[in-house]
C-alpha positions in Angstrom: 36.7 -24.4 3.2 35.1 -25.0 -0.3 31.5 -26.2 -0.8 31.4 -29.4 -2.8 29.7 -29.4 -6.2 26.7 -31.2 -5.0 26.2 -28.6 -2.3 26.3 -25.8 -4.9 23.8 -27.6 -7.1 21.3 -27.9 -4.2 21.8 -24.2 -3.4 21.0 -23.3 -7.1 17.9 -25.5 -7.0 16.5 -23.8 -3.8 12.8 -22.9 -4.2 12.0 -19.6 -2.4 8.3 -20.5 -2.4 7.0 -17.2 -3.9 3.8 -17.1 -5.8 1.4 -14.3 -6.7 -1.3 -13.6 -4.1 -4.2 -11.3 -4.4 -5.0 -8.9 -1.6 -1.5 -8.9 -0.3 -1.0 -5.1 -0.6 -3.3 -2.2 0.0 -4.5 -0.5 -3.1 -4.7 -3.6 -5.4 -8.2 -2.8 -6.4 -7.2 0.8 -7.2 -4.3 -0.4 -9.4 -6.7 -2.9 -11.2 -9.1 0.0 -11.9 -6.3 2.2 -13.2 -5.1 -0.6 -15.6 -8.6 -1.3 -16.7 -9.1 2.4 -17.5 -5.9 2.5 -19.4 -6.9 -0.5 -21.5 -10.3 1.1 -22.2 -8.6 4.4 -23.2 -6.4 2.3 -25.5 -9.3 0.6 -27.1 -11.2 3.9 -27.7 -8.0 5.4 -29.3 -7.7 2.3 -31.6 -11.3 2.8 -32.7 -10.4 6.4 -33.7 -7.2 5.3 -35.3 -9.1 2.7 -37.4 -11.7 5.2 -38.4 -9.1 7.7 -39.6 -7.1 4.9 -41.4 -10.1 3.6 -43.2 -11.0 7.1 -44.2 -7.4 7.8 -45.5 -7.6 4.4 -47.4 -10.9 5.3 -49.0 -9.8 8.9 -49.9 -6.5 7.6 -51.4 -8.3 5.0 -53.4 -10.9 7.4 -54.9 -8.4 10.2 -55.6 -5.7 8.0 -57.1 -3.3 8.7 -54.3 -1.5 5.4 -54.0 0.7 6.6 -51.1 -2.3 7.6 -49.1 -4.1 4.4 -49.9 -1.1 2.3 -48.8 -0.7 4.4 -45.6 -4.5 3.9 -44.9 -4.2 0.1 -45.4 -1.1 0.1 -43.1 -2.9 2.1 -40.4 -5.9 -0.2 -40.6 -3.8 -3.3 -40.1 -1.9 -1.8 -37.3 -5.1 -0.6 -35.5 -6.6 -4.1 -35.9 -3.4 -5.6 -34.4 -3.5 -3.2 -31.5 -7.1 -3.9 -30.9 -6.2 -7.7 -30.9 -3.3 -7.1 -28.4 -5.4 -4.9 -26.1 -8.3 -7.3 -26.1 -6.1 -10.4 -25.5 -3.6 -8.8 -23.0 -5.2 -10.4 -20.0 -5.4 -13.8 -21.5 -1.8 -13.6 -23.0 -0.4 -12.7 -19.5 -2.5 -15.4 -17.8 -1.3 -18.0 -20.4 2.4 -17.2 -20.0 2.0 -16.9 -16.2 0.6 -20.4 -16.2 3.4 -21.7 -18.3 5.9 -19.9 -16.0 4.4 -21.5 -12.9 5.0 -25.0 -14.4 8.8 -24.5 -14.6 10.6 -26.3 -11.9 
């Protein structure tokens, strides 16, 4: 016996009722601490990368090394973008999670 088309559409539109819930699993606070530590490590690494890139940029500029100067500029822009991404990661995920929860 085949299911009519209306029955199939209702099955496709079924809401399983799943939503994020804090505290549902043990170890959630440990996982948050690990992710926070990884984020801090990334930010510290970006500070180092930015310092090196700015040094290469200055060295290339003062010695006439156009390739080094260009690489220093590129590294500074990439480091700044990485800092922006690391700093905004929580907000970006929260924003898109909020948008995703509005889809029905």
